[in-house]
Backbone as numpy.savetxt, mean C-alpha at the origin, in Angstrom:
# Nx Ny Nz CAx CAy CAz Cx Cy Cz
-2.15 -8.24 21.53 -2.82 -7.61 20.41 -2.01 -6.46 19.84
-1.26 -5.77 20.69 -0.45 -4.65 20.21 0.63 -5.12 19.24
1.16 -6.32 19.48 2.17 -6.84 18.55 1.53 -7.18 17.20
0.26 -7.59 17.20 -0.45 -7.85 15.94 -0.61 -6.58 15.13
-0.94 -5.48 15.82 -1.08 -4.20 15.13 0.25 -3.77 14.54
1.32 -3.95 15.30 2.65 -3.56 14.83 3.08 -4.40 13.62
2.85 -5.71 13.70 3.21 -6.60 12.59 2.39 -6.29 11.35
1.09 -6.05 11.52 0.26 -5.70 10.37 0.64 -4.35 9.78
1.05 -3.41 10.64 1.50 -2.11 10.14 2.76 -2.24 9.30
3.71 -3.02 9.79 4.94 -3.23 9.02 4.68 -4.01 7.74
3.77 -4.99 7.79 3.43 -5.75 6.59 2.74 -4.87 5.56
1.84 -4.00 6.04 1.16 -3.08 5.13 2.15 -2.13 4.49
3.09 -1.62 5.28 4.11 -0.74 4.73 4.94 -1.47 3.68
5.36 -2.68 3.99 6.20 -3.43 3.05 5.50 -3.71 1.74
4.25 -4.15 1.81 3.51 -4.44 0.59 3.19 -3.16 -0.19
2.87 -2.09 0.52 2.58 -0.81 -0.15 3.82 -0.30 -0.88
4.95 -0.38 -0.22 6.19 0.08 -0.85 6.53 -0.77 -2.08
6.33 -2.08 -1.97 6.59 -2.95 -3.11 5.70 -2.60 -4.30
4.42 -2.47 -4.05 3.47 -2.24 -5.14 3.65 -0.85 -5.76
3.90 0.16 -4.94 3.96 1.55 -5.45 5.31 1.93 -6.03
6.41 1.38 -5.52 7.72 1.95 -5.85 8.75 1.00 -6.44
8.55 -0.28 -6.38 9.59 -1.18 -6.89 9.11 -1.92 -8.12
10.06 -2.47 -8.84 9.73 -3.26 -10.02 9.29 -4.66 -9.64
9.83 -5.18 -8.54 9.47 -6.52 -8.09 10.24 -7.59 -8.83
10.11 -8.81 -8.38 10.79 -9.90 -9.08 10.17 -10.10 -10.46
11.04 -10.19 -11.44 10.62 -10.35 -12.85 9.66 -9.25 -13.29
9.84 -8.05 -12.72 9.06 -6.85 -13.09 7.55 -7.04 -12.94
7.13 -7.79 -11.92 5.70 -8.03 -11.69 4.97 -6.73 -11.39
5.49 -5.96 -10.44 4.79 -4.73 -10.03 4.90 -3.65 -11.09
6.01 -3.62 -11.80 6.17 -2.67 -12.91 5.13 -2.97 -14.00
4.94 -4.25 -14.30 3.94 -4.64 -15.29 2.53 -4.32 -14.82
2.28 -4.51 -13.52 0.97 -4.19 -12.95 0.67 -2.70 -13.08
1.66 -1.87 -12.76 1.46 -0.42 -12.89 1.28 -0.02 -14.35
2.03 -0.63 -15.24 1.90 -0.32 -16.68 0.52 -0.74 -17.19
0.03 -1.90 -16.74 -1.29 -2.38 -17.12 -2.38 -1.45 -16.60
-2.16 -0.87 -15.42 -3.13 0.06 -14.83 -3.13 1.41 -15.53
-2.08 1.73 -16.26 -2.05 2.99 -16.99 -1.01 3.98 -16.52
-0.08 3.55 -15.68 0.99 4.44 -15.25 2.01 4.47 -16.39
2.11 5.63 -17.07 2.98 5.71 -18.23 4.44 5.96 -17.86
4.64 6.86 -16.93 6.00 7.22 -16.56 5.97 7.54 -15.08
6.58 6.72 -14.28 6.47 6.87 -12.83 7.71 7.54 -12.27
7.49 8.67 -11.60 8.58 9.37 -10.92 8.12 9.66 -9.50
9.08 9.71 -8.58 8.75 10.01 -7.19 8.30 11.46 -7.05
8.99 12.37 -7.70 8.65 13.78 -7.58 8.13 14.32 -8.91
7.04 15.07 -8.89 6.50 15.62 -10.13 7.31 16.78 -10.68
8.36 17.21 -9.99 9.20 18.31 -10.47 10.11 17.88 -11.63
10.35 16.58 -11.73 11.26 16.09 -12.77 10.66 16.28 -14.16
11.55 16.52 -15.10 11.12 16.72 -16.47 10.61 15.41 -17.06
9.53 15.45 -17.78 8.98 14.25 -18.40 7.94 13.56 -17.55
7.57 14.13 -16.42 6.58 13.51 -15.55 5.19 13.66 -16.17
4.47 12.56 -16.26 3.09 12.59 -16.74 2.19 12.12 -15.60
1.35 12.99 -15.07 0.47 12.54 -13.98 -0.52 11.50 -14.48
-0.85 10.53 -13.65 -1.78 9.50 -14.09 -3.18 10.07 -14.28
-3.90 9.54 -15.26 -5.25 10.01 -15.53 -6.30 8.93 -15.28
-5.93 7.67 -15.38 -6.88 6.58 -15.15 -7.02 6.32 -13.65
-8.17 5.76 -13.27 -8.46 5.53 -11.85 -7.42 4.62 -11.19
-7.15 3.47 -11.77 -6.22 2.52 -11.16 -4.78 3.03 -11.20
-4.46 3.84 -12.19 -3.13 4.45 -12.23 -2.95 5.42 -11.08
-3.99 6.21 -10.80 -3.93 7.12 -9.66 -3.84 6.34 -8.35
-4.56 5.24 -8.28 -4.55 4.41 -7.08 -3.17 3.83 -6.81
-2.49 3.36 -7.84 -1.20 2.71 -7.66 -0.04 3.69 -7.49
-0.24 4.95 -7.76 0.83 5.91 -7.53 0.67 6.65 -6.20
-0.42 6.42 -5.50 -0.67 7.03 -4.20 -0.48 5.98 -3.12
0.52 6.17 -2.25 0.76 5.14 -1.24 -0.32 5.10 -0.17
-1.03 6.21 0.05 -2.14 6.18 1.01 -3.30 5.36 0.47
-3.61 5.52 -0.80 -4.71 4.78 -1.42 -4.41 3.28 -1.47
-3.23 2.97 -1.95 -2.82 1.57 -2.04 -2.71 0.94 -0.66
-2.18 1.70 0.29 -2.03 1.19 1.66 -3.36 0.87 2.31
-4.40 1.64 2.00 -5.73 1.37 2.57 -6.23 0.00 2.14
-6.13 -0.28 0.84 -6.61 -1.57 0.35 -5.75 -2.73 0.84
-4.47 -2.51 0.92 -3.58 -3.57 1.42 -3.82 -3.82 2.90
-4.08 -2.76 3.68 -4.40 -2.93 5.10 -5.67 -3.76 5.28
-6.65 -3.53 4.45 -7.89 -4.31 4.52 -7.62 -5.76 4.13
-6.88 -5.96 3.04 -6.60 -7.32 2.57 -5.74 -8.13 3.54
-4.93 -7.46 4.35 -4.12 -8.18 5.34 -4.85 -8.34 6.68
-5.69 -7.39 7.05 -6.34 -7.42 8.37 -7.49 -8.41 8.43
-8.28 -8.51 7.38 -9.44 -9.41 7.40 -9.02 -10.87 7.60
-8.06 -11.39 6.82 -7.64 -12.78 7.09 -7.00 -12.95 8.47
-6.31 -11.92 8.96 -5.68 -11.99 10.28 -6.73 -12.19 11.37
-7.82 -11.44 11.28 -8.88 -11.55 12.28 -9.52 -12.93 12.26
-9.79 -13.44 11.07 -10.45 -14.73 11.00 -9.50 -15.90 11.24
-8.23 -15.74 10.93 -7.25 -16.78 11.17 -7.03 -17.00 12.66
-6.97 -15.92 13.43 -6.75 -16.02 14.86 -8.05 -15.99 15.66
-9.19 -16.13 14.96 -10.51 -16.20 15.58 -10.77 -15.04 16.55
-10.45 -13.85 16.08 -10.72 -12.64 16.87 -12.13 -12.15 16.57
-12.63 -11.27 17.41 -13.94 -10.68 17.20 -13.89 -9.78 15.95
-14.83 -9.91 15.02 -14.80 -9.08 13.81 -14.82 -7.58 14.08
-15.29 -7.16 15.25 -15.29 -5.74 15.59 -13.86 -5.22 15.73
-12.92 -6.13 15.89 -11.50 -5.78 15.99 -11.03 -5.05 14.74
-11.66 -5.32 13.62 -11.27 -4.66 12.36 -11.43 -3.15 12.43
-12.33 -2.67 13.29 -12.57 -1.23 13.39 -11.37 -0.45 13.90
-10.50 -1.09 14.67 -9.27 -0.40 15.09 -8.02 -1.02 14.49
-8.12 -2.24 14.00 -6.95 -2.90 13.43 -6.56 -2.29 12.08
-7.53 -2.04 11.21 -7.24 -1.49 9.89 -6.70 -0.06 9.98
-7.35 0.85 10.71 -6.78 2.21 10.81 -5.42 2.25 11.50
-5.22 1.40 12.49 -3.93 1.40 13.19 -2.82 0.91 12.27
-3.07 -0.17 11.53 -2.03 -0.66 10.62 -1.79 0.32 9.49
-2.84 0.98 9.01 -2.68 1.99 7.97 -1.91 3.20 8.48
-2.15 3.57 9.73 -1.42 4.70 10.32 0.07 4.42 10.43
0.42 3.24 10.88 1.84 2.87 10.97 2.45 2.85 9.58
1.75 2.25 8.63 2.25 2.18 7.26 2.40 3.57 6.65
1.41 4.43 6.83 1.47 5.78 6.28 2.61 6.58 6.86
2.83 6.45 8.17 3.93 7.14 8.82 5.26 6.70 8.23
5.43 5.39 8.07 6.70 4.88 7.51 6.88 5.28 6.06
5.79 5.27 5.28 5.89 5.67 3.87 6.28 7.13 3.75
5.73 7.98 4.60 6.09 9.40 4.56 7.56 9.61 4.90
8.10 8.82 5.79 9.50 8.96 6.21 10.47 8.36 5.18
10.07 7.26 4.56 10.98 6.55 3.65 10.94 7.13 2.24
9.76 7.46 1.77 9.62 7.90 0.38 9.95 9.32 0.27
C-alpha cells in the first residue's frame, strides 16, 4: 500500500505541474488556463506586468495546492475502486498523495 501512496503522490505532482505551469502538447493547458481567465501567468508576482487572477477558476489553476487537491481526488477514487480497496482508504490516500505532491511542488516551483 505504501508504494500506491508514493505512485499516487508522484502522479498528482506530475499532473499538477502540467496543469499549473506548462503549455502542454498543442497548448492544451495554456488554452485551459486562458479559458478559465488567467490573463498573464507568471511564477513570481514581483515581475512587471503581473495581473493577479480575479475569477474563481483562474485562482484555482494558478494555485498548485488547490489544483493538486482536485487532482489527488480524481486520481485516488479510481485507484481505490480499480484495485477493490476499502473506500475508507481514501481518508488517508488523498491527504498522503497531496502531501507528497505539495512537498515536490514547493521544491520544484
